[in-house]
C-alpha positions in Angstrom: 162.5 -107.9 32.6 162.6 -106.4 36.2 164.4 -103.3 37.0 165.4 -102.4 40.7 165.8 -98.7 41.5 167.3 -97.6 44.7 166.7 -94.2 46.1 168.8 -92.7 48.9 167.5 -90.1 51.1 167.8 -86.6 49.9 168.3 -88.1 46.2 165.9 -86.7 43.6 166.3 -89.4 41.0 166.5 -93.1 41.7 169.5 -94.9 40.5 169.2 -98.3 38.6 170.6 -101.2 40.9 170.0 -104.0 38.5 167.9 -105.7 35.7 166.7 -109.2 36.1 164.5 -111.7 34.1 163.5 -113.4 37.2 161.3 -111.5 39.9 163.0 -113.6 42.6 166.4 -112.4 41.9 165.2 -108.7 41.8 163.6 -109.2 45.1 166.5 -110.7 46.8 168.9 -107.7 45.5 166.4 -105.2 46.8 166.2 -106.9 50.4 169.9 -107.5 50.5 170.3 -103.5 49.8 167.8 -102.7 52.2 169.6 -104.9 54.8 172.8 -103.0 54.4 171.3 -99.5 54.4 167.9 -99.1 55.9 167.6 -95.5 55.1 167.2 -96.3 51.2 164.1 -97.0 49.5 163.6 -99.3 46.4 161.1 -99.8 43.7 161.0 -102.9 41.5 159.4 -102.3 38.0 158.2 -104.7 35.5 158.6 -103.8 31.8 155.5 -104.4 30.0 157.0 -104.3 26.4 154.6 -101.5 25.4 155.2 -97.7 24.7 153.3 -94.6 25.5 152.6 -92.1 22.7 156.1 -90.3 23.6 157.9 -93.5 23.0 158.6 -94.0 26.7 158.4 -97.4 28.0 155.3 -98.4 30.1 156.1 -100.1 33.3 154.3 -102.0 36.0 155.2 -101.3 39.7 155.7 -104.8 41.3 157.0 -103.8 44.8 158.2 -100.9 46.8 160.2 -100.9 50.0 
């Protein structure tokens, strides 16, 4: 599962823009959002299926832009 998070300038926490099972769909959405508003930044994270000692899911950052 891939999650796309979008952060606007001046915003503290990023917003979840979408969840995808295919990395290509996640990248496509991130690129479309960046084209519409170049002031945003995005992060695509892959869920690993594992959890840390606090119960939080572990993720791998796939791409930032």
